[in-house]
Short mmCIF file of the C-alpha atoms (twelve columns), coordinates in Angstrom:
data_MODEL
# 
_entry.id   MODEL 
# 
loop_
_atom_site.group_PDB 
_atom_site.id 
_atom_site.type_symbol 
_atom_site.label_atom_id 
_atom_site.label_alt_id 
_atom_site.label_comp_id 
_atom_site.label_asym_id 
_atom_site.label_seq_id 
_atom_site.Cartn_x 
_atom_site.Cartn_y 
_atom_site.Cartn_z 
_atom_site.pdbx_PDB_model_num 
ATOM 1   C CA . UNK A 1   99.797  6.822   115.352 1 
ATOM 2   C CA . UNK A 2   100.532 5.057   118.370 1 
ATOM 3   C CA . UNK A 3   101.277 1.168   118.153 1 
ATOM 4   C CA . UNK A 4   98.251  -0.683  119.649 1 
ATOM 5   C CA . UNK A 5   98.871  -2.769  122.525 1 
ATOM 6   C CA . UNK A 6   100.008 -6.561  121.884 1 
ATOM 7   C CA . UNK A 7   96.986  -8.827  121.896 1 
ATOM 8   C CA . UNK A 8   96.481  -12.141 122.977 1 
ATOM 9   C CA . UNK A 9   93.244  -12.828 120.988 1 
ATOM 10  C CA . UNK A 10  95.028  -15.623 118.526 1 
ATOM 11  C CA . UNK A 11  95.860  -17.355 121.889 1 
ATOM 12  C CA . UNK A 12  92.436  -17.132 123.462 1 
ATOM 13  C CA . UNK A 13  91.040  -18.280 119.978 1 
ATOM 14  C CA . UNK A 14  93.346  -21.280 120.305 1 
ATOM 15  C CA . UNK A 15  92.399  -22.033 123.732 1 
ATOM 16  C CA . UNK A 16  88.763  -22.068 122.664 1 
ATOM 17  C CA . UNK A 17  89.467  -24.272 120.068 1 
ATOM 18  C CA . UNK A 18  91.316  -26.650 122.521 1 
ATOM 19  C CA . UNK A 19  88.249  -26.823 124.570 1 
ATOM 20  C CA . UNK A 20  85.984  -27.904 121.678 1 
ATOM 21  C CA . UNK A 21  88.609  -30.467 120.407 1 
ATOM 22  C CA . UNK A 22  88.878  -32.069 123.708 1 
ATOM 23  C CA . UNK A 23  84.871  -31.978 124.336 1 
ATOM 24  C CA . UNK A 24  84.591  -33.516 120.864 1 
ATOM 25  C CA . UNK A 25  86.956  -36.022 121.703 1 
ATOM 26  C CA . UNK A 26  85.379  -36.837 124.812 1 
ATOM 27  C CA . UNK A 27  81.875  -37.286 123.033 1 
ATOM 28  C CA . UNK A 28  83.234  -39.899 120.663 1 
ATOM 29  C CA . UNK A 29  84.442  -37.566 118.014 1 
ATOM 30  C CA . UNK A 30  87.942  -38.133 116.254 1 
ATOM 31  C CA . UNK A 31  89.690  -35.037 115.368 1 
ATOM 32  C CA . UNK A 32  91.130  -34.986 111.798 1 
ATOM 33  C CA . UNK A 33  92.658  -31.695 111.457 1 
ATOM 34  C CA . UNK A 34  92.958  -28.341 113.368 1 
ATOM 35  C CA . UNK A 35  93.275  -25.105 111.658 1 
ATOM 36  C CA . UNK A 36  92.900  -26.690 108.254 1 
ATOM 37  C CA . UNK A 37  93.877  -23.815 105.718 1 
ATOM 38  C CA . UNK A 38  94.153  -22.968 102.036 1 
ATOM 39  C CA . UNK A 39  93.819  -19.782 99.927  1 
ATOM 40  C CA . UNK A 40  90.347  -19.548 100.642 1 
ATOM 41  C CA . UNK A 41  90.180  -19.794 104.397 1 
ATOM 42  C CA . UNK A 42  90.584  -21.718 107.598 1 
ATOM 43  C CA . UNK A 43  88.470  -24.197 109.110 1 
ATOM 44  C CA . UNK A 44  89.043  -24.404 112.928 1 
ATOM 45  C CA . UNK A 45  88.372  -27.988 113.465 1 
ATOM 46  C CA . UNK A 46  87.276  -30.909 111.047 1 
ATOM 47  C CA . UNK A 47  86.010  -33.949 113.043 1 
ATOM 48  C CA . UNK A 48  84.404  -37.433 112.057 1 
ATOM 49  C CA . UNK A 49  81.865  -39.254 114.140 1 
ATOM 50  C CA . UNK A 50  81.801  -43.096 113.205 1 
ATOM 51  C CA . UNK A 51  78.672  -45.072 114.391 1 
ATOM 52  C CA . UNK A 52  80.747  -47.445 116.795 1 
ATOM 53  C CA . UNK A 53  77.867  -50.244 116.558 1 
ATOM 54  C CA . UNK A 54  78.440  -50.810 112.856 1 
ATOM 55  C CA . UNK A 55  82.043  -49.901 112.856 1 
ATOM 56  C CA . UNK A 56  82.715  -52.595 115.448 1 
ATOM 57  C CA . UNK A 57  80.948  -55.443 113.138 1 
ATOM 58  C CA . UNK A 58  82.861  -53.971 110.125 1 
ATOM 59  C CA . UNK A 59  86.551  -53.904 109.576 1 
ATOM 60  C CA . UNK A 60  86.197  -50.516 107.487 1 
ATOM 61  C CA . UNK A 61  83.613  -47.831 108.673 1 
ATOM 62  C CA . UNK A 62  80.779  -47.379 106.335 1 
ATOM 63  C CA . UNK A 63  80.896  -43.680 105.147 1 
ATOM 64  C CA . UNK A 64  76.802  -43.888 105.823 1 
ATOM 65  C CA . UNK A 65  77.318  -44.540 109.328 1 
ATOM 66  C CA . UNK A 66  79.737  -41.498 109.677 1 
ATOM 67  C CA . UNK A 67  79.584  -37.825 109.779 1 
ATOM 68  C CA . UNK A 68  82.171  -35.074 108.745 1 
ATOM 69  C CA . UNK A 69  82.011  -31.922 110.697 1 
ATOM 70  C CA . UNK A 70  83.629  -28.523 109.770 1 
ATOM 71  C CA . UNK A 71  83.625  -26.901 112.702 1 
ATOM 72  C CA . UNK A 72  83.863  -23.028 113.511 1 
ATOM 73  C CA . UNK A 73  84.794  -22.084 116.938 1 
ATOM 74  C CA . UNK A 74  84.165  -18.455 118.179 1 
ATOM 75  C CA . UNK A 75  85.592  -17.531 121.412 1 
ATOM 76  C CA . UNK A 76  84.396  -14.298 123.091 1 
ATOM 77  C CA . UNK A 77  84.587  -12.540 126.417 1 
ATOM 78  C CA . UNK A 78  81.740  -10.830 128.179 1 
ATOM 79  C CA . UNK A 79  80.102  -7.516  126.422 1 
ATOM 80  C CA . UNK A 80  81.107  -8.845  122.995 1 
ATOM 81  C CA . UNK A 81  79.793  -6.791  120.184 1 
ATOM 82  C CA . UNK A 82  78.768  -9.687  117.869 1 
ATOM 83  C CA . UNK A 83  76.526  -11.871 120.373 1 
ATOM 84  C CA . UNK A 84  79.362  -14.029 121.547 1 
ATOM 85  C CA . UNK A 85  80.588  -14.504 117.789 1 
ATOM 86  C CA . UNK A 86  77.212  -15.370 116.349 1 
ATOM 87  C CA . UNK A 87  77.094  -12.387 114.108 1 
ATOM 88  C CA . UNK A 88  80.564  -12.863 112.972 1 
ATOM 89  C CA . UNK A 89  79.445  -15.847 110.935 1 
ATOM 90  C CA . UNK A 90  78.283  -13.807 107.935 1 
ATOM 91  C CA . UNK A 91  77.324  -15.279 104.523 1 
ATOM 92  C CA . UNK A 92  80.628  -14.208 103.253 1 
ATOM 93  C CA . UNK A 93  82.345  -16.151 105.879 1 
ATOM 94  C CA . UNK A 94  79.795  -19.304 105.433 1 
ATOM 95  C CA . UNK A 95  81.013  -18.913 101.871 1 
ATOM 96  C CA . UNK A 96  84.762  -19.200 102.676 1 
ATOM 97  C CA . UNK A 97  84.043  -22.319 104.707 1 
ATOM 98  C CA . UNK A 98  82.135  -23.925 102.258 1 
ATOM 99  C CA . UNK A 99  85.193  -23.342 99.775  1 
ATOM 100 C CA . UNK A 100 87.605  -24.451 102.156 1 
ATOM 101 C CA . UNK A 101 85.517  -27.522 103.046 1 
ATOM 102 C CA . UNK A 102 85.465  -28.272 99.199  1 
ATOM 103 C CA . UNK A 103 89.167  -27.909 99.068  1 
ATOM 104 C CA . UNK A 104 89.612  -30.429 102.124 1 
ATOM 105 C CA . UNK A 105 87.261  -32.893 100.338 1 
ATOM 106 C CA . UNK A 106 89.292  -32.679 97.061  1 
ATOM 107 C CA . UNK A 107 92.690  -33.305 99.263  1 
ATOM 108 C CA . UNK A 108 90.952  -36.116 100.815 1 
ATOM 109 C CA . UNK A 109 88.704  -37.914 98.049  1 
ATOM 110 C CA . UNK A 110 88.039  -40.874 100.646 1 
ATOM 111 C CA . UNK A 111 86.140  -38.480 102.615 1 
ATOM 112 C CA . UNK A 112 84.131  -37.368 99.680  1 
ATOM 113 C CA . UNK A 113 81.161  -39.516 100.146 1 
ATOM 114 C CA . UNK A 114 80.596  -38.856 103.793 1 
ATOM 115 C CA . UNK A 115 77.704  -36.727 104.956 1 
ATOM 116 C CA . UNK A 116 79.018  -33.401 105.855 1 
ATOM 117 C CA . UNK A 117 77.820  -30.449 108.145 1 
ATOM 118 C CA . UNK A 118 79.168  -27.136 109.332 1 
ATOM 119 C CA . UNK A 119 78.728  -26.792 113.246 1 
ATOM 120 C CA . UNK A 120 79.389  -23.577 115.289 1 
ATOM 121 C CA . UNK A 121 80.707  -23.595 118.739 1 
ATOM 122 C CA . UNK A 122 80.325  -20.605 121.066 1 
ATOM 123 C CA . UNK A 123 83.010  -20.310 123.786 1 
ATOM 124 C CA . UNK A 124 82.864  -17.946 126.619 1 
ATOM 125 C CA . UNK A 125 86.338  -16.714 127.949 1 
ATOM 126 C CA . UNK A 126 86.735  -15.210 131.428 1 
ATOM 127 C CA . UNK A 127 90.385  -13.706 132.532 1 
ATOM 128 C CA . UNK A 128 90.956  -15.180 136.110 1 
ATOM 129 C CA . UNK A 129 92.916  -13.225 138.863 1 
ATOM 130 C CA . UNK A 130 95.345  -15.876 139.400 1 
ATOM 131 C CA . UNK A 131 97.566  -17.678 136.924 1 
ATOM 132 C CA . UNK A 132 96.833  -21.312 136.553 1 
ATOM 133 C CA . UNK A 133 100.109 -23.706 136.047 1 
ATOM 134 C CA . UNK A 134 98.096  -26.525 134.921 1 
ATOM 135 C CA . UNK A 135 95.439  -27.242 132.386 1 
ATOM 136 C CA . UNK A 136 92.111  -28.591 133.896 1 
ATOM 137 C CA . UNK A 137 89.340  -30.049 131.502 1 
ATOM 138 C CA . UNK A 138 85.933  -30.630 132.854 1 
ATOM 139 C CA . UNK A 139 83.785  -32.455 130.261 1 
ATOM 140 C CA . UNK A 140 80.478  -32.202 132.227 1 
ATOM 141 C CA . UNK A 141 77.949  -29.611 131.379 1 
ATOM 142 C CA . UNK A 142 78.905  -27.077 130.717 1 
ATOM 143 C CA . UNK A 143 82.399  -28.268 129.343 1 
ATOM 144 C CA . UNK A 144 85.130  -25.963 130.580 1 
ATOM 145 C CA . UNK A 145 88.852  -25.660 130.549 1 
ATOM 146 C CA . UNK A 146 90.992  -23.520 132.802 1 
ATOM 147 C CA . UNK A 147 94.483  -22.672 131.630 1 
ATOM 148 C CA . UNK A 148 97.057  -19.863 131.537 1 
ATOM 149 C CA . UNK A 149 94.758  -17.375 133.697 1 
ATOM 150 C CA . UNK A 150 91.584  -18.152 131.622 1 
ATOM 151 C CA . UNK A 151 88.460  -19.994 132.425 1 
ATOM 152 C CA . UNK A 152 86.733  -21.218 129.102 1 
ATOM 153 C CA . UNK A 153 83.208  -22.470 128.829 1 
ATOM 154 C CA . UNK A 154 81.397  -24.382 125.914 1 
ATOM 155 C CA . UNK A 155 78.062  -22.324 125.937 1 
ATOM 156 C CA . UNK A 156 76.538  -23.470 122.891 1 
ATOM 157 C CA . UNK A 157 77.315  -25.950 120.111 1 
ATOM 158 C CA . UNK A 158 75.276  -25.803 117.284 1 
ATOM 159 C CA . UNK A 159 75.141  -28.770 114.786 1 
ATOM 160 C CA . UNK A 160 74.399  -28.175 111.131 1 
ATOM 161 C CA . UNK A 161 74.379  -24.448 111.905 1 
ATOM 162 C CA . UNK A 162 73.838  -23.308 108.337 1 
ATOM 163 C CA . UNK A 163 71.200  -25.291 107.334 1 
ATOM 164 C CA . UNK A 164 67.729  -23.411 106.668 1 
# 
């Protein structure tokens, strides 16, 4: 069997996560972890949002004014078989994310009382004809990142994506 060609899918996925992390930080979120993993799976981004109004008046933020988001990032190019990554988030994948989030909360019990949600970010990746030597992040709608010969755009950010 011939050896398959070298793939850069992991790099593209990392670039998509970079874009989403930069956008989250730009919109006021604090990135707690990237690629948090345990034996049950991996969570691409774990972020926390603090209500700045209440945090400014209190020395420690009240957990009721914060949100903890476990973010799954799907980066795809045009014509992907899974609707830009939406079909890849199966019930089995959701179960792995729940188990990994439970492990995270066990590791960081001070976060266990925070309201939690599972978000999904859909990122579109397009190969550029010229290589970019520098990174260009554009936070305006839609947020985009041009780097390493790719242009990535955050097409959709779905908060609380697993809620019925």
